[in-house]
C-alpha positions in Angstrom: 15.8 -80.2 12.1 16.3 -76.9 13.7 14.8 -73.8 12.1 15.7 -70.4 13.2 13.5 -67.4 12.4 15.2 -64.2 12.0 13.0 -61.2 12.9 13.2 -57.8 14.6 12.8 -57.6 18.3 10.3 -55.3 19.8 13.1 -53.1 21.0 14.5 -52.7 17.5 11.0 -51.8 16.2 10.5 -49.2 18.9 13.9 -47.6 18.2 13.0 -47.4 14.5 9.7 -45.8 15.3 11.4 -43.2 17.5 14.0 -42.4 14.8 11.3 -42.0 12.2 9.2 -39.8 14.5 12.2 -37.5 15.0 12.8 -37.3 11.2 9.2 -36.6 10.4 9.0 -34.0 13.2 12.1 -32.2 11.7 10.6 -32.3 8.2 7.3 -30.9 9.5 9.2 -28.1 11.3 11.2 -27.1 8.2 8.1 -27.2 6.0 6.0 -25.1 8.4 8.9 -22.5 8.8 9.3 -22.3 5.1 5.5 -21.9 4.4 5.4 -19.2 7.1 8.2 -17.2 5.5 6.5 -17.5 2.1 3.2 -16.2 3.6 5.0 -13.3 5.2 6.9 -12.5 2.0 3.7 -12.7 -0.1 1.8 -10.4 2.3 4.7 -7.9 2.2 4.7 -7.9 -1.6 1.0 -7.5 -1.7 1.3 -4.5 0.7 4.0 -3.0 -1.4 2.0 -3.4 -4.5 -1.1 -1.8 -2.9 1.0 1.2 -1.7 2.5 1.6 -5.1 -0.8 1.4 -7.0 -2.5 3.9 -4.6 0.4 6.4 -4.8 0.4 6.0 -8.6 -3.3 6.8 -8.8 -2.9 9.8 -6.4 -0.1 11.1 -8.5 -2.1 10.7 -11.7 -5.1 12.4 -10.2 -3.0 15.4 -9.2 -1.4 15.5 -12.6 -4.6 15.2 -14.6 -6.7 17.5 -12.4 -7.7 21.0 -13.3 -7.8 21.7 -9.6 -7.7 19.8 -6.3 -10.1 21.3 -3.8 -10.6 20.4 -0.1 -9.0 20.3 3.3 -6.6 18.0 5.2 -9.3 15.4 5.9 -10.8 15.3 2.5 -10.1 16.6 -1.0 -11.3 16.2 -4.5 -9.4 16.1 -7.8 -11.5 17.6 -10.5 -10.3 16.9 -14.0 -10.8 19.0 -17.1 -13.6 16.7 -18.3 -15.4 17.2 -15.0 -14.7 13.6 -13.8 -13.8 13.5 -10.1 -11.7 11.5 -7.7 -12.5 11.9 -4.0 -10.0 11.3 -1.2 -11.0 11.1 2.4 -9.0 10.4 5.6 -10.8 8.5 8.4 -9.5 6.5 11.3 -5.9 6.1 10.0 -7.0 5.2 6.4 -7.1 7.2 3.3 -9.9 6.2 0.9 -10.0 7.0 -2.8 -13.4 7.0 -4.4 -13.9 7.3 -8.1 -17.1 6.2 -9.8 -17.9 2.8 -8.3 -14.3 2.1 -7.3 -13.1 2.4 -3.7 -9.5 1.9 -2.6 -8.0 2.3 0.8 -4.5 2.6 2.3 -3.3 2.8 5.9 -1.8 6.2 6.5 -0.1 7.6 9.6 0.2 11.3 8.8 -0.8 13.7 6.1 0.2 17.4 5.7 -1.6 19.5 3.2 -0.8 23.0 2.0 -3.4 25.0 0.2 -4.2 28.5 -1.1 -7.5 30.3 -1.4 -8.7 30.9 -5.0 -9.7 34.6 -5.1 -12.3 34.0 -7.8 -14.2 31.0 -6.3 -13.1 31.2 -2.7 -12.2 27.5 -2.8 -9.3 25.9 -0.9 -6.9 24.8 -3.7 -4.6 22.0 -2.5 -1.0 22.8 -3.6 0.7 19.8 -2.1 0.0 16.8 0.1 2.7 14.9 1.9 1.8 11.5 3.4 3.6 9.0 5.7 3.1 5.3 5.4 4.7 2.3 6.9 6.1 -0.4 4.6 7.9 -3.3 6.1 7.9 -1.3 9.4 9.9 1.5 7.7 8.4 4.9 7.4 7.9 6.1 3.8 7.2 9.7 2.8 5.2 10.4 -0.4 4.5 13.9 -1.7 2.3 15.1 -4.6 2.0 18.7 -5.7 -0.1 20.8 -8.1 0.9 24.1 -9.5 -1.8 26.6 -10.3 -1.1 29.2 -12.9 -2.4 32.7 -12.1 -3.6 35.1 -14.8 -0.2 36.9 -14.6 1.6 33.7 -15.5 -0.2 33.6 -18.8 0.9 37.0 -19.9 3.9 37.1 -22.1 5.8 40.1 -23.4 6.3 40.2 -27.2 8.2 43.4 -27.2 5.2 45.7 -27.6 
């Protein structure tokens, strides 16, 4: 009686191991590339959201403020209820401080125009134009505050 065992040879097993290694390597490469793209997209979205929130707060501070006082490096938005938001530019970052909250944003340039208040001799900020980089594209953002003089309140009623 003759029995023949059918089995894989060592060469066939080695070829299967090599093929499986190549397939697993390709799957790992695709997965790592995909996860890297997701991470970069997520960090870009987070950066865009931070920029949007910061600009929205700055815009609201200028809108709600009775006056914005300061210089190019630092200014303060003073509201009618005397609450304050303080902005400071240091080492390429703009910081916003209000009560216990502190926000920051990377900034590349800021241009501020101001006028002197003849009554209080304070620098009133009329506008601030800032430059940021988002997705390596320069973005300009400008906020402005109009101050009414005493002459602007006068109206002629035909008298």
